[in-house]
MARPA-53442 format. One line per 4 residues: their letters; for each residue x, y, z of N, C-alpha, C. Coordinates in steps of 0.2 Angstrom, whole numbers, always signed. Layout:
BEGIN
A	X:Y:Z:X:Y:Z:X:Y:Z | ...
REM end
This chain:
BEGIN
XXXX	-79:+125:+18:-73:+128:+20:-70:+124:+26 | -63:+123:+25:-59:+119:+29:-58:+123:+36 | -59:+119:+41:-58:+123:+48:-51:+121:+50 | -50:+122:+57:-44:+120:+60:-42:+113:+60
XXXX	-47:+109:+59:-45:+101:+59:-40:+100:+53 | -39:+104:+49:-33:+103:+44:-27:+102:+47 | -26:+105:+53:-20:+104:+57:-17:+97:+58 | -22:+92:+57:-20:+85:+59:-15:+83:+54
XXXX	-13:+86:+49:-8:+84:+44:-1:+86:+48 | -1:+91:+52:+4:+93:+56:+10:+95:+52 | +8:+99:+47:+13:+102:+42:+18:+107:+45 | +17:+109:+51:+21:+114:+54:+26:+110:+59
XXXX	+26:+104:+59:+31:+100:+63:+37:+98:+59 | +40:+103:+55:+45:+101:+51:+44:+96:+45 | +38:+95:+43:+36:+89:+39:+39:+90:+32 | +40:+84:+29:+43:+85:+22:+38:+86:+17
XXXX	+32:+86:+18:+27:+88:+13:+28:+95:+11 | +29:+100:+16:+31:+107:+15:+38:+107:+11 | +43:+103:+14:+49:+104:+11:+49:+101:+4 | +45:+96:+3:+45:+94:-4:+42:+99:-9
XXXX	+37:+103:-7:+35:+108:-11:+40:+113:-12 | +44:+114:-7:+50:+119:-8:+55:+117:-12 | +56:+110:-13:+61:+108:-18:+60:+110:-25 | +54:+111:-27:+52:+113:-33:+56:+120:-35
XXXX	+56:+124:-30:+59:+131:-31:+67:+130:-32 | +70:+124:-29:+77:+123:-30:+79:+119:-36 | +74:+116:-39:+76:+112:-45:+80:+116:-50 | +78:+122:-52:+81:+126:-57:+88:+127:-55
XXXX	+90:+128:-49:+97:+129:-47:+101:+123:-48 | +98:+117:-47:+101:+111:-47:+102:+109:-55 | +97:+111:-59:+97:+109:-66:+101:+114:-71 | +100:+120:-69:+101:+125:-74:+109:+127:-74
XXXX	+112:+126:-68:+119:+127:-67:+120:+135:-69 | +124:+136:-74:+126:+143:-76:+120:+146:-80 | +114:+143:-81:+109:+146:-85:+103:+146:-81 | +102:+151:-76:+96:+151:-72:+90:+153:-76
XXXX	+84:+150:-75:+78:+151:-78:+74:+155:-74 | +69:+159:-77:+64:+163:-73:+60:+158:-68 | +59:+161:-62:+56:+157:-57:+48:+156:-59 | +46:+150:-57:+39:+148:-58:+38:+144:-64
XXXX	+43:+143:-68:+42:+139:-74:+42:+132:-73 | +44:+129:-67:+43:+122:-66:+38:+121:-61 | +32:+124:-63:+26:+123:-58:+21:+118:-61 | +22:+115:-67:+18:+111:-70:+18:+104:-68
XXXX	+14:+102:-63:+14:+95:-60:+13:+90:-65 | +9:+91:-70:+8:+86:-75:+15:+84:-79 | +19:+89:-81:+25:+87:-84:+30:+83:-79 | +30:+85:-73:+34:+82:-68:+32:+75:-67
XXXX	+25:+74:-67:+22:+67:-66:+24:+63:-72 | +23:+66:-78:+25:+62:-83:+32:+60:-84 | +36:+64:-82:+44:+63:-82:+45:+57:-77 | +42:+58:-71:+43:+53:-65:+41:+46:-68
XXXX	+36:+45:-71:+34:+38:-73:+38:+36:-79 | +41:+41:-83:+45:+39:-89:+52:+36:-86 | +54:+40:-81:+60:+37:-77:+59:+31:-73 | +53:+30:-70:+52:+24:-66:+51:+18:-71
XXXX	+48:+19:-76:+46:+13:-81:+52:+12:-85 | +56:+17:-87:+62:+16:-91:+60:+16:-99 | +54:+18:-100:+52:+19:-107:+46:+23:-108 | +45:+26:-114:+39:+30:-115:+33:+26:-115
XXXX	+34:+20:-118:+28:+15:-118:+26:+13:-111 | +30:+12:-107:+28:+10:-100:+25:+16:-96 | +28:+22:-97:+24:+28:-94:+17:+29:-97 | +16:+28:-103:+10:+29:-106:+5:+24:-103
XXXX	+7:+18:-102:+3:+12:-99:+1:+14:-92 | +6:+16:-88:+4:+18:-81:+0:+24:-81 | +1:+29:-85:-3:+35:-85:-10:+35:-89 | -11:+29:-92:-17:+28:-96:-18:+34:-101
XXXX	-12:+36:-105:-13:+41:-110:-9:+38:-116 | -9:+42:-121:-6:+40:-127:+2:+41:-127 | +6:+37:-131:+13:+38:-131:+15:+45:-134 | +11:+47:-139:+13:+54:-142:+12:+59:-136
XXXX	+7:+59:-132:+6:+63:-126:+12:+63:-122 | +14:+57:-120:+20:+57:-115:+26:+60:-118 | +27:+58:-125:+33:+61:-128:+33:+69:-128 | +27:+71:-130:+26:+79:-130:+27:+82:-123
XXXX	+24:+79:-118:+26:+82:-111:+33:+82:-110 | +37:+76:-111:+44:+76:-110:+47:+82:-114 | +46:+83:-120:+49:+88:-124:+48:+95:-121 | +41:+96:-119:+40:+102:-116:+44:+104:-110
XXXX	+45:+98:-106:+49:+99:-99:+56:+100:-101 | +59:+97:-106:+66:+98:-108:+66:+105:-111 | +61:+108:-114:+62:+115:-117:+62:+120:-111 | +57:+118:-106:+57:+123:-100:+63:+123:-97
XXXX	+67:+117:-96:+73:+117:-92:+79:+119:-96 | +78:+118:-103:+84:+119:-107:+89:+114:-106 | +87:+108:-105:+92:+103:-104:+89:+96:-106 | +93:+92:-109:+90:+85:-111:+90:+81:-105
XXXX	+85:+78:-104:+84:+74:-98:+85:+66:-99 | +84:+64:-105:+84:+57:-107:+88:+56:-113 | +91:+50:-114:+94:+48:-120:+89:+43:-123 | +86:+44:-129:+81:+40:-132:+84:+34:-136
XXXX	+83:+28:-134:+85:+22:-137:+79:+19:-141 | +81:+13:-144:+75:+10:-148:+70:+7:-144 | +71:+4:-138:+66:+1:-134:+66:+5:-127 | +72:+7:-124:+72:+10:-117:+75:+17:-118
XXXX	+74:+20:-112:+77:+27:-112:+82:+27:-106 | +87:+31:-107:+93:+31:-101:+93:+39:-99 | +93:+40:-92:+93:+46:-90:+100:+50:-91 | +100:+56:-93:+106:+60:-93:+107:+62:-86
XXXX	+113:+65:-85:+115:+68:-78:+109:+72:-75 | +107:+77:-79:+102:+81:-77:+95:+77:-76 | +94:+72:-80:+88:+68:-79:+88:+64:-72 | +94:+62:-70:+95:+59:-64:+94:+63:-58
XXXX	+96:+70:-59:+95:+75:-53:+88:+76:-52 | +84:+77:-58:+77:+78:-58:+73:+72:-55 | +75:+66:-57:+72:+60:-55:+73:+59:-47 | +79:+60:-45:+80:+60:-37:+75:+65:-34
XXXX	+74:+71:-36:+69:+75:-33:+62:+73:-34 | +60:+71:-40:+53:+69:-40:+51:+63:-36 | +56:+58:-35:+55:+53:-31:+53:+55:-23 | +57:+60:-21:+56:+63:-14:+49:+66:-14
XXXX	+48:+70:-19:+41:+74:-20:+35:+70:-20 | +35:+65:-24:+30:+60:-25:+29:+56:-18 | +34:+54:-15:+34:+50:-9:+31:+55:-3 | +32:+61:-3:+29:+66:+2:+22:+67:+0
XXXX	+20:+67:-6:+13:+68:-8:+9:+62:-6 | +12:+56:-7:+9:+49:-5:+8:+49:+3 | +13:+52:+6:+12:+52:+14:+6:+56:+16 | +6:+62:+12:+1:+67:+14:-6:+64:+13
XXXX	-7:+60:+7:-13:+57:+5:-15:+52:+11 | -10:+48:+13:-12:+43:+18:-14:+46:+24 | -11:+51:+26:-13:+54:+32:-20:+57:+32 | -22:+60:+26:-28:+62:+26:-34:+57:+26
XXXX	-32:+51:+23:-36:+45:+23:-37:+42:+30 | -31:+42:+34:-31:+38:+40:-36:+41:+45 | -40:+37:+48:-45:+39:+53:-44:+36:+59 | -38:+33:+61:-37:+30:+67:-39:+22:+67
XXXX	-41:+20:+62:-43:+13:+62:-38:+9:+57 | -41:+5:+53:-37:+1:+48:-33:+6:+44 | -26:+4:+43:-22:+7:+39:-22:+5:+31 | -21:+9:+27:-20:+8:+20:-14:+11:+17
XXXX	-12:+10:+11:-6:+13:+8:-1:+8:+6 | +4:+10:+3:+10:+5:+1:+16:+6:+6 | +19:+1:+8:+25:+1:+12:+31:-1:+8 | +35:+3:+7:+41:+2:+3:+47:+1:+7
XXXX	+51:-5:+5:+57:-7:+8:+62:-9:+3 | +68:-7:+4:+73:-9:+0:+78:-14:+4 | +80:-20:+0:+84:-25:+4:+89:-27:-1 | +95:-29:+3:+100:-32:-1:+98:-39:-3
XXXX	+100:-42:-9:+98:-48:-11:+101:-54:-7 | +97:-59:-6:+100:-65:-2:+99:-64:+5 | +97:-58:+8:+96:-57:+15:+91:-62:+18 | +93:-66:+24:+89:-71:+27:+89:-69:+34
XXXX	+84:-65:+36:+83:-63:+43:+76:-65:+46 | +76:-70:+51:+70:-72:+54:+66:-66:+57 | +70:-61:+60:+67:-55:+63:+63:-51:+58 | +66:-50:+52:+63:-46:+47:+57:-50:+44
XXXX	+57:-56:+43:+52:-60:+41:+46:-60:+46 | +47:-60:+53:+42:-60:+58:+39:-53:+58 | +43:-48:+56:+40:-41:+56:+35:-40:+50 | +37:-43:+45:+32:-43:+39:+26:-47:+40
XXXX	+26:-53:+43:+21:-57:+45:+16:-53:+50 | +19:-50:+55:+15:-47:+60:+11:-41:+57 | +15:-37:+53:+12:-31:+50:+6:-33:+46 | +7:-38:+42:+1:-40:+38:-5:-43:+42
XXXX	-3:-46:+47:-9:-48:+52:-13:-43:+55 | -9:-38:+57:-12:-32:+61:-15:-27:+56 | -12:-26:+50:-14:-21:+45:-15:-24:+38 | -20:-28:+37:-20:-32:+31:-22:-27:+25
XXXX	-24:-21:+26:-25:-16:+21:-19:-13:+18 | -13:-14:+21:-7:-11:+19:-3:-15:+13 | -1:-13:+8:+2:-16:+3:+10:-15:+4 | +13:-20:+1:+21:-20:+2:+24:-20:-5
XXXX	+29:-16:-5:+34:-16:-11:+41:-17:-8 | +44:-22:-10:+51:-24:-8:+55:-24:-14 | +60:-19:-15:+65:-19:-20:+72:-21:-18 | +75:-24:-23:+82:-26:-21:+87:-21:-24
XXXX	+92:-19:-19:+97:-14:-21:+103:-16:-18 | +109:-12:-19:+115:-13:-16:+115:-10:-9 | +119:-12:-5:+119:-9:+2:+120:-2:+2 | +125:+0:-2:+127:+7:-3:+121:+11:-5
XXXX	+117:+9:-10:+111:+13:-13:+106:+13:-7 | +105:+7:-4:+100:+7:+2:+101:+13:+7 | +107:+13:+9:+109:+18:+14:+108:+25:+12 | +110:+26:+5:+109:+33:+2:+102:+35:+2
XXXX	+98:+30:-1:+91:+31:-2:+87:+32:+5 | +89:+29:+10:+86:+30:+17:+88:+37:+19 | +94:+38:+18:+97:+45:+21:+93:+51:+17 | +92:+50:+11:+89:+55:+7:+81:+55:+7
XXXX	+79:+50:+10:+71:+49:+11:+68:+47:+5 | +72:+44:+0:+68:+41:-6:+64:+35:-4 | +67:+31:+1:+63:+25:+4:+63:+26:+11 | +58:+24:+15:+58:+24:+22:+63:+19:+26
XXXX	+63:+13:+23:+67:+8:+27:+71:+4:+22 | +77:+1:+25:+81:-3:+21:+84:-9:+25 | +85:-14:+22:+89:-20:+25:+95:-21:+22 | +101:-20:+25:+107:-20:+21:+113:-22:+25
XXXX	+119:-24:+22:+125:-26:+25:+129:-20:+26 | +132:-19:+32:+136:-13:+34:+142:-16:+38 | +148:-12:+37:+153:-14:+42:+152:-11:+49 | +149:-5:+49:+147:-2:+55:+141:+3:+54
XXXX	+137:+4:+59:+131:+9:+58:+133:+15:+54 | +128:+17:+50:+129:+23:+46:+127:+30:+50 | +132:+35:+51:+130:+41:+54:+124:+44:+52 | +120:+46:+57:+114:+50:+55:+108:+46:+54
XXXX	+108:+39:+54:+103:+34:+53:+102:+30:+59 | +96:+27:+60:+95:+22:+65:+96:+15:+62 | +101:+12:+64:+103:+6:+62:+103:+0:+67 | +98:-4:+66:+97:-10:+71:+99:-16:+68
XXXX	+104:-19:+72:+107:-26:+70:+101:-31:+70 | +100:-35:+65:+95:-40:+65:+98:-47:+63 | +105:-47:+61:+108:-53:+59:+115:-53:+59 | +119:-57:+62:+126:-58:+61:+127:-64:+57
XXXX	+128:-64:+51:+128:-70:+47:+135:-72:+45 | +136:-79:+44:+143:-81:+42:+142:-83:+35 | +148:-82:+31:+148:-83:+24:+153:-88:+22 | +153:-91:+16:+158:-96:+14:+159:-95:+7
XXXX	+165:-98:+5:+167:-98:-2:+165:-104:-6 | +161:-104:-11:+158:-110:-14:+159:-110:-22 | +159:-117:-24:+159:-118:-31:+153:-123:-32 | +151:-124:-39:+146:-129:-40:+148:-135:-42
XXXX	+144:-140:-43:+146:-147:-44:+149:-148:-51 | +148:-143:-55:+151:-144:-62:+158:-141:-62 | +160:-138:-56:+167:-134:-56:+172:-140:-55 | +178:-138:-58:+184:-143:-57:+186:-144:-50
XXXX	+185:-139:-45:+187:-140:-38:+181:-143:-34 | +176:-145:-37:+170:-147:-32:+173:-153:-28 | +172:-153:-22:+174:-158:-17:+181:-158:-15 | +185:-153:-17:+192:-152:-15:+192:-150:-8
XXXX	+197:-153:-4:+197:-152:+3:+204:-148:+5 | +208:-148:+0:+215:-145:+2:+216:-138:-2 | +211:-134:-3:+212:-128:-7:+213:-122:-2 | +218:-118:-4:+219:-112:-1:+217:-106:-4
XXXX	+217:-100:-1:+215:-94:-4:+219:-92:-10 | +225:-94:-10:+230:-92:-15:+228:-97:-22 | +225:-103:-20:+223:-107:-26:+217:-104:-30 | +213:-100:-26:+207:-97:-29:+208:-90:-32
XXXX	+214:-88:-31:+215:-81:-33:+213:-80:-41 | +215:-84:-45:+214:-83:-52:+207:-87:-55 | +204:-90:-50:+198:-93:-52:+192:-88:-55 | +188:-90:-60:+183:-86:-62:+178:-84:-56
XXXX	+176:-78:-55:+171:-76:-50:+164:-74:-52 | +159:-77:-49:+152:-75:-50:+150:-70:-45 | +149:-63:-47:+148:-58:-42:+141:-55:-42 | +139:-51:-38:+133:-48:-38:+134:-41:-42
XXXX	+129:-39:-45:+130:-33:-49:+133:-27:-45 | +132:-26:-39:+134:-21:-35:+142:-21:-35 | +145:-27:-36:+152:-28:-36:+155:-24:-42 | +151:-24:-47:+154:-20:-53:+154:-13:-52
XXXX	+150:-11:-47:+149:-3:-46:+154:-1:-40 | +158:-6:-38:+162:-4:-32:+159:-5:-26 | +153:-8:-25:+150:-9:-19:+149:-16:-18 | +155:-20:-17:+154:-27:-16:+152:-28:-8
XXXX	+149:-34:-7:+148:-36:-1:+154:-36:+4 | +153:-35:+10:+158:-34:+15:+163:-40:+15 | +161:-46:+15:+166:-52:+15:+171:-52:+9 | +168:-50:+3:+172:-50:-3:+177:-44:-3
XXXX	+175:-38:+0:+180:-33:+1:+186:-35:+5 | +185:-39:+10:+190:-41:+14:+195:-46:+10 | +192:-51:+7:+196:-56:+3:+199:-52:-3 | +196:-48:-6:+198:-44:-12:+204:-40:-11
XXXX	+204:-37:-5:+210:-32:-3:+216:-36:+0 | +214:-42:+3:+220:-45:+6:+222:-51:+2 | +218:-54:-2:+220:-60:-5:+219:-60:-13 | +217:-54:-15:+216:-53:-23:+210:-58:-26
XXXX	+205:-60:-21:+200:-64:-24:+194:-60:-27 | +191:-62:-32:+186:-59:-35:+187:-54:-41 | +193:-54:-43:+195:-49:-49:+193:-52:-56 | +193:-59:-56:+192:-62:-63:+185:-63:-63
XXXX	+181:-58:-65:+173:-59:-65:+171:-63:-72 | +167:-68:-70:+165:-72:-76:+157:-71:-77 | +154:-68:-72:+147:-67:-72:+145:-63:-66 | +139:-60:-67:+136:-56:-62:+129:-55:-63
XXXX	+125:-54:-57:+118:-53:-57:+116:-49:-51 | +111:-45:-51:+108:-42:-45:+104:-46:-41 | +102:-52:-44:+98:-57:-41:+102:-63:-38 | +100:-64:-31:+104:-69:-28:+103:-76:-31
XXXX	+97:-78:-33:+96:-84:-36:+99:-85:-43 | +100:-80:-47:+104:-80:-53:+111:-81:-52 | +114:-78:-46:+121:-79:-45:+122:-87:-43 | +117:-89:-39:+118:-97:-37:+117:-101:-43
XXXX	+113:-99:-48:+112:-103:-54:+119:-104:-58 | +122:-98:-59:+128:-98:-62:+134:-102:-59 | +134:-102:-52:+139:-105:-48:+138:-113:-49 | +131:-115:-48:+129:-122:-49:+131:-125:-56
XXXX	+131:-120:-61:+132:-122:-67:+140:-123:-69 | +144:-121:-64:+151:-121:-65:+154:-116:-68 | +151:-110:-68:+154:-104:-71:+160:-101:-67 | +159:-102:-61:+165:-99:-56:+163:-100:-49
XXXX	+167:-97:-45:+166:-97:-38:+163:-91:-35 | +160:-91:-29:+157:-85:-26:+157:-85:-19 | +155:-80:-15:+154:-80:-8:+147:-79:-7 | +144:-83:-2:+137:-83:-1:+136:-84:+7
XXXX	+130:-82:+9:+128:-83:+16:+126:-90:+17 | +129:-93:+22:+128:-100:+24:+120:-102:+25 | +117:-97:+28:+110:-99:+30:+105:-99:+24 | +107:-95:+19:+103:-95:+13:+104:-101:+8
XXXX	+110:-104:+8:+111:-109:+4:+111:-116:+7 | +109:-117:+13:+109:-124:+16:+106:-129:+12 | +100:-128:+10:+97:-133:+6:+100:-135:+0 | +103:-130:-4:+107:-132:-10:+113:-136:-8
XXXX	+116:-134:-2:+122:-138:+0:+120:-145:+1 | +114:-146:+5:+112:-153:+6:+110:-157:+0 | +108:-153:-5:+107:-157:-12:+113:-158:-16 | +119:-156:-13:+125:-157:-16:+126:-154:-23
XXXX	+123:-148:-23:+124:-144:-29:+129:-138:-28 | +131:-137:-22:+136:-132:-20:+141:-136:-16 | +148:-133:-16:+153:-136:-12:+156:-130:-8 | +156:-130:-2:+160:-125:+2:+167:-127:+3
XXXX	+172:-123:+1:+179:-124:+2:+180:-124:+10 | +183:-129:+13:+185:-129:+20:+192:-126:+21 | +192:-119:+20:+198:-116:+20:+200:-114:+28 | +205:-116:+30:+207:-115:+37:+208:-107:+38
XXXX	+207:-105:+44:+208:-98:+46:+205:-93:+41 | +199:-95:+39:+195:-90:+34:+188:-90:+36 | +187:-86:+41:+180:-85:+44:+177:-79:+42 | +172:-79:+38:+169:-73:+35:+162:-71:+38
XXXX	+161:-65:+40:+155:-63:+43:+153:-57:+41 | +147:-55:+41:+144:-49:+39:+138:-47:+44 | +137:-41:+45:+131:-39:+49:+126:-36:+45 | +119:-38:+46:+114:-36:+42:+110:-31:+47
XXXX	+108:-25:+44:+105:-20:+48:+98:-18:+45 | +93:-17:+50:+87:-13:+48:+88:-6:+48 | +87:-2:+43:+89:+5:+43:+83:+10:+42 | +83:+15:+46:+78:+20:+45:+81:+27:+47
XXXX	+77:+32:+45:+80:+39:+45:+76:+42:+51 | +79:+44:+56:+76:+48:+62:+73:+54:+60 | +75:+57:+55:+73:+64:+53:+66:+63:+48 | +65:+57:+46:+59:+57:+42:+52:+57:+45
XXXX	+47:+60:+42:+41:+61:+44:+37:+55:+41 | +36:+49:+45:+33:+43:+42:+25:+44:+41 | +23:+41:+36:+16:+40:+35:+13:+35:+40 | +7:+35:+41:+4:+30:+47:+6:+23:+46
XXXX	+6:+20:+40:+8:+13:+38:+15:+12:+40 | +20:+17:+38:+27:+17:+39:+28:+17:+47 | +25:+21:+50:+26:+22:+57:+24:+15:+61 | +18:+12:+59:+16:+6:+61:+21:+1:+60
XXXX	+24:+0:+54:+29:-5:+53:+35:-4:+57 | +37:+2:+58:+43:+4:+62:+42:+1:+69 | +36:+3:+72:+35:+0:+79:+35:-7:+79 | +32:-11:+74:+32:-18:+74:+39:-21:+73
XXXX	+43:-18:+69:+50:-20:+69:+54:-19:+75 | +53:-13:+78:+57:-12:+85:+54:-17:+90 | +48:-19:+90:+45:-23:+95:+48:-30:+94 | +48:-32:+88:+51:-39:+86:+58:-39:+88
XXXX	+62:-34:+87:+69:-34:+89:+70:-35:+96 | +66:-31:+100:+67:-30:+107:+65:-37:+110 | +60:-40:+107:+57:-47:+110:+61:-53:+109 | +66:-52:+104:+70:-58:+102:+77:-57:+101
XXXX	+80:-54:+106:+88:-52:+106:+92:-58:+104 | +90:-64:+106:+94:-70:+105:+94:-72:+98 | +89:-69:+94:+88:-71:+87:+94:-68:+83 | +97:-63:+85:+103:-59:+82:+109:-63:+83
XXX	+110:-69:+80:+115:-73:+81:+119:-75:+74 | +125:-77:+75:+129:-80:+69:+126:-86:+67 | +124:-86:+60:+121:-93:+58:+125:-94:+51
REM end
């Protein structure tokens, strides 16, 4: 029989483990709209878990592999869940599935629920000694912060039992996911700190406008912003979603740069690959491409009176109830920032 020691989970301190369970009772309202369903019909954790992995993996096959069950079993569980909710949750393609609007709503909730369950499990396992579990962080592609790198190194040295998962996302999505507690931490570009979040400045970076050695303007020294207005542009995938990096927003609004998209990728290295190949021009942080510049694969246009800067922030949610590993990393990050204020410089 469990005694009063169970209180170490501290579920009465406004924790999101309890609120996560409460979210189940609200999912019907979110999903059913004008067609309310009887209460209690969404209490099958197996169906929710199956759907969560279908959405995470993007396919029935991937979910079956992760869950170690057959594909027909995964498909049957999804069909039962759609029947219960009376809504189609996915569009089924030949190889991949696409979430419908209702599927997106449900997936956002299951992400929060499963993260809360993970934190509860980690708290139960934590005995005050070495930490375990997974530390998840979302970062904007191409971010180059020595402070963030130091925090990762120190965390691994102090808590080698903790695993890391670092995903790339747009700055807008990172802020939203941290605010909604889908992920505990983010590293992203912002014009100014986001209200309601703890935003710690970790880098003030300088950007430039570049082309590759195969581009017709490689080596040009007398180029103006007007000359570049019609040039093909290689952008990051977030630009297609209206979430362009801060320097591009400034140039796009004031000089019309970046409208003629010739290629895009969510990955920094692939954007650089297309630029080096001569497909178009782009805006990149100087610190990240210094070696490529030294190798004469990129050319930075020396445009007068065009200084582009962006602030890189480490973002966390003060309302979140962090798992032990997350709290340990937060403390490491804060100590690194406090110990090296001069590292937050323009580079």
